[in-house]
C-alpha positions as CSV (number, residue, x, y, z in Angstrom):
1,M,20.9,-9.4,52.6
2,P,19.6,-8.9,55.9
3,R,21.7,-6.1,57.7
4,L,22.9,-7.2,61.5
5,I,22.0,-5.2,64.1
6,R,24.2,-5.3,66.8
7,H,22.7,-4.3,70.6
8,R,24.8,-2.5,73.1
9,R,25.0,-3.7,76.3
10,G,25.3,-1.3,79.8
11,F,26.8,-1.7,82.9
12,S,25.0,-3.6,85.1
13,V,24.7,-2.7,88.8
14,A,26.7,-5.1,90.5
15,E,29.9,-3.2,88.3
16,L,28.4,0.0,88.9
17,L,28.7,-1.0,92.8
18,I,32.0,-1.4,92.7
19,T,33.1,1.3,90.2
20,L,31.3,3.6,93.0
21,S,33.4,1.5,95.8
22,M,36.3,2.1,94.0
23,L,35.8,5.7,93.3
24,S,34.7,6.3,96.8
25,I,38.4,4.5,98.3
26,I,40.1,6.7,95.7
27,G,38.3,9.8,97.2
28,F,39.3,9.0,100.8
29,V,42.6,8.3,100.3
30,V,43.4,11.3,98.0
31,S,41.1,13.5,100.9
32,R,42.9,12.6,103.8
33,L,46.6,13.0,102.0
34,V,45.6,16.3,100.6
35,I,44.1,17.0,104.4
36,G,47.1,15.5,105.8
37,Q,49.5,17.6,104.2
38,Q,47.5,20.6,104.7
39,R,47.5,19.9,108.7
40,F,51.6,19.5,108.5
41,F,52.0,22.3,106.5
42,Q,49.5,24.5,109.2
43,R,52.0,23.1,112.2
44,A,55.5,23.6,110.4
45,N,54.1,26.9,109.8
46,E,53.4,27.5,113.9
47,Q,56.8,25.6,114.4
48,M,58.8,28.1,112.7
49,G,56.6,31.6,114.0
50,M,58.0,30.2,117.2
51,R,60.8,29.9,116.8
52,R,61.5,33.2,115.4
53,E,60.1,34.7,118.4
54,L,62.5,32.4,120.5
55,R,64.9,33.5,118.4
56,T,63.9,37.4,119.0
57,A,64.4,37.1,122.9
58,M,67.7,35.1,122.6
59,S,68.7,37.9,120.8
60,L,68.2,40.6,123.0
61,I,67.9,39.2,127.0
62,P,71.3,38.1,126.6
63,A,72.8,41.0,124.9
64,D,71.8,43.4,128.0
65,L,72.4,40.8,131.1
66,R,76.0,40.2,129.5
67,A,77.0,44.0,130.1
68,V,75.6,43.8,133.7
69,S,77.5,44.2,136.8
70,S,76.4,42.3,139.7
71,S,79.3,43.1,141.6
72,G,78.8,46.6,141.1
73,G,74.9,46.5,141.9
74,D,73.6,46.5,139.0
75,L,70.8,43.4,139.7
76,T,68.3,46.0,141.4
77,A,65.3,43.1,141.7
78,F,65.1,39.8,140.2
79,G,62.7,36.4,140.6
80,N,61.8,33.4,139.1
81,D,59.7,35.2,136.2
82,S,61.5,38.7,136.1
83,V,64.6,40.3,136.3
84,Q,65.2,44.4,136.5
85,F,69.1,45.7,135.8
86,R,70.9,48.6,135.0
87,A,71.3,48.4,131.3
88,V,74.3,49.7,129.9
89,I,73.4,52.2,127.0
90,G,76.3,53.8,126.1
91,T,79.9,54.8,126.1
92,S,82.0,57.4,125.5
93,I,85.2,59.7,126.9
94,I,85.5,63.0,128.5
95,C,86.2,65.7,126.1
96,G,85.5,68.5,128.0
97,K,85.0,69.7,131.5
98,V,82.2,73.1,131.3
99,N,81.7,72.9,135.6
100,A,81.7,71.0,138.4
101,T,78.5,68.8,137.2
102,T,78.6,69.2,133.4
103,M,81.0,67.7,131.1
104,S,81.4,67.2,127.7
105,L,81.4,63.5,125.1
106,P,82.9,63.5,121.5
107,P,80.7,63.0,118.0
108,L,79.3,59.6,117.3
109,D,80.4,59.9,114.0
110,M,84.3,61.5,114.9
111,A,86.8,60.9,111.3
112,R,89.8,59.6,112.2
113,N,88.3,57.5,116.0
114,T,85.3,56.3,117.7
115,L,85.3,57.4,120.7
116,T,81.5,57.4,121.5
117,S,78.6,54.9,120.6
118,W,75.2,54.5,121.9
119,Y,73.0,51.9,122.2
120,S,70.3,54.3,123.1
121,K,70.8,58.3,123.8
122,P,70.8,59.5,127.1
123,E,68.5,60.7,128.7
124,E,67.6,63.2,132.4
125,G,67.3,59.9,134.8
126,D,69.8,58.1,133.3
127,T,72.6,56.7,135.2
128,A,76.0,58.3,134.0
129,W,79.6,56.2,135.5
130,V,82.5,58.4,135.4
131,F,85.6,56.4,136.0
132,N,87.2,57.8,139.0
133,D,90.8,57.8,139.0
134,A,92.3,58.9,142.2
135,L,95.9,59.7,142.2
136,S,96.6,59.0,145.6
137,H,96.7,55.6,146.2
138,G,97.3,53.7,143.1
139,A,94.7,51.8,141.8
140,E,92.6,50.0,145.1
141,D,91.2,53.4,145.1
142,D,90.1,53.9,141.7
143,E,85.9,53.4,141.4
144,W,83.1,53.8,139.0
145,K,81.5,57.1,140.4
146,P,77.7,56.7,139.3
147,L,76.1,60.0,138.9
148,R,72.7,60.8,137.7
149,I,71.8,62.6,134.7
150,T,69.5,66.1,134.4
151,E,70.5,67.5,131.3
152,V,71.3,66.6,128.0
153,E,71.8,68.9,125.2
154,T,73.2,68.6,121.8
155,L,76.0,71.2,120.4
156,A,78.2,71.6,117.3
157,S,80.6,73.3,119.8
158,D,81.9,71.6,123.1
159,C,85.8,70.5,123.0
160,N,87.3,72.0,119.9
161,P,90.0,72.1,120.5
162,S,91.2,68.6,121.7
163,P,93.4,65.9,121.6
164,Y,90.4,63.3,120.2
165,L,88.9,65.3,117.7
166,D,90.3,66.6,114.0
167,T,90.2,70.0,114.3
168,T,88.8,70.3,110.8
169,L,87.0,67.5,109.5
170,D,85.3,67.0,113.1
171,A,84.4,71.0,113.8
172,T,80.8,71.2,113.2
173,K,79.9,67.6,114.4
174,V,76.9,67.1,116.6
175,R,77.8,66.1,120.5
176,Y,76.3,65.9,124.0
177,R,76.9,68.1,127.1
178,V,75.2,66.0,130.0
179,T,74.9,67.8,133.2
180,V,75.1,65.5,136.4
181,A,72.8,65.7,139.8
182,S,76.2,66.3,141.7
183,D,80.3,67.1,141.8
184,I,82.2,65.4,139.3
185,G,85.1,65.5,141.3
186,D,88.7,66.8,140.4
187,S,90.2,63.5,139.6
188,V,87.3,63.4,137.1
189,T,89.7,64.5,134.0
190,M,89.7,65.0,130.5
191,G,89.9,61.7,128.8
192,S,87.8,59.8,131.8
193,A,86.3,56.7,130.5
194,I,82.4,57.2,130.9
195,R,79.1,54.4,130.8
196,F,75.7,55.5,130.6
197,T,73.4,53.0,132.5
198,R,69.2,52.7,132.5
199,S,67.0,50.8,134.7
200,T,65.5,47.8,132.8
201,R,63.2,44.9,133.1
202,Y,61.6,42.2,131.6
203,T,58.4,40.5,132.4
204,L,56.4,38.0,131.3
205,R,52.4,40.0,131.3
206,Q,49.0,38.8,129.8
207,K,47.5,41.1,126.9
208,T,43.8,40.9,126.2
209,S,43.6,38.9,124.2
210,G,44.8,36.4,127.5
211,A,48.1,35.7,125.5
212,W,51.5,35.7,127.5
213,Y,54.4,37.9,126.1
214,I,57.8,38.7,127.4
215,H,58.1,42.5,128.1
216,R,60.6,45.4,127.9
217,S,60.0,48.6,129.8
218,E,62.9,51.2,130.9
219,Y,62.8,53.5,134.0
220,L,63.1,57.7,132.3
221,N,61.5,60.8,134.0
222,G,60.8,59.5,137.0
223,E,58.1,56.5,135.6
224,W,58.8,53.2,133.7
225,T,57.6,53.5,130.2
226,A,54.7,51.2,128.8
227,P,56.3,47.8,128.3
228,V,56.9,47.0,124.7
229,V,56.4,43.4,123.8
230,V,59.7,41.5,123.3
231,G,58.1,38.1,122.4
232,G,55.3,35.6,122.3
233,P,52.8,34.2,123.1
234,Y,55.1,32.1,126.2
235,A,53.6,29.8,128.3
236,P,51.5,31.7,131.5
237,P,53.3,31.9,134.6
238,V,52.9,28.9,137.3
239,G,54.2,28.5,140.3
240,G,57.9,27.2,140.9
241,G,58.8,29.9,138.6
242,E,57.9,26.9,135.7
243,G,55.9,29.1,132.8
244,G,57.0,30.4,129.7
245,M,60.1,32.5,131.1
246,R,61.8,31.2,134.0
247,F,65.4,32.9,135.6
248,A,67.9,31.2,137.7
249,Y,70.9,32.7,139.4
250,F,74.4,31.7,140.2
251,D,77.6,32.1,141.8
252,S,80.7,31.6,140.7
253,L,80.9,28.1,142.2
254,G,77.6,27.4,140.6
255,A,75.8,27.6,143.5
256,P,72.2,28.8,143.5
257,V,71.8,32.6,144.7
258,T,68.1,33.4,146.3
259,G,67.9,37.0,147.9
260,L,68.4,40.9,146.7
261,G,70.7,40.9,149.8
262,N,72.8,38.3,148.1
263,S,73.0,40.1,144.2
264,R,76.0,40.7,144.0
265,R,77.3,37.1,144.4
266,V,75.4,36.6,140.8
267,S,78.0,35.3,138.4
268,R,76.3,33.6,135.5
269,I,72.5,33.6,134.9
270,D,69.7,30.8,133.7
271,L,66.9,31.3,131.3
272,L,64.5,28.9,130.0
273,L,62.0,30.1,127.7
274,R,58.8,28.5,126.6
275,A,56.7,29.3,123.7
276,R,53.5,28.7,122.9
277,G,51.6,29.1,119.7
278,Q,48.4,28.3,118.0
279,R,46.0,25.1,118.5
280,S,46.4,23.4,115.4
281,S,44.6,19.5,113.7
282,G,46.6,16.7,114.8
283,P,46.7,13.6,112.2
284,F,43.8,12.2,110.3
285,G,40.9,11.7,113.1
286,T,42.2,12.9,116.0
287,T,41.6,16.2,117.9
288,S,43.1,19.3,118.0
289,T,47.1,19.7,119.4
290,E,49.1,22.7,120.9
291,N,52.1,24.1,119.7
292,T,54.7,24.4,122.1
293,D,59.0,24.8,121.4
294,S,61.7,25.7,124.6
295,L,64.7,27.3,124.7
296,A,67.3,27.2,127.3
297,L,70.1,30.0,127.6
298,R,73.6,30.2,130.3
299,I,74.1,34.0,130.7
300,A,78.4,34.7,132.1
301,L,78.4,38.7,133.2
302,R,80.7,40.4,132.9
303,N,84.1,40.7,135.7
304,R,82.5,37.5,137.2
305,Q,84.0,34.7,135.7
């Protein structure tokens, strides 16, 4: 009986063309989805980075400015894209007077009380504000007396004995002895409050990369320290204060305050930050786009409401 021979047919040219066309369409759609996802995650990561930088500035600048007493002259210079002021770096009380220009402070880690706290250790050139409780005319002549610090010593024996320290538990704890440039005064006695300030400023500065960052610097030992980056990058400064960092100043009635001569009227500082991230690709088939974000704050100053 003869064998049946079956011939297997291949694909026709038309079938191959249809198959290749379908595969190319599917590949195009898949590649578009993959590229779109990559660009989405790139932009999302850039947005998170900008918001992180905004939160950093938001946690630092308002904390410094809220402690400013404009009525006490703490605002020493200000403009649309910078501000200079006396920042509070610590508070304490006087637990002993060594002589007319030297006073002792309790240690930081007292066993039973907390009377001293530092944001930054006081240094030569800082200002000590002692509460001058003049007894002759009641409260109306009381004042915070500014004294320039000339020396800060670290000791383990001052203020012993003292009503503020435990004679046993606090006997050898480290404390500071502060010397100032002028007479403390007889009305400043043991137990008087004291706070410490240091001249500080925030500016928007350009780095070698060309990007703009917020910088913070302090005045120590007769000169400004090297600016330290707070956050960025931000939009560059432009005319009218519309750049990456914009300050606006208002009195207690909401009226704008301009000019350093009116600095004691400032009750509120508004701050607008405009972060600028890296350029990233836009939607599929488009050019790259610039990532931006912004944050607005209102900062009420101490003793001005």
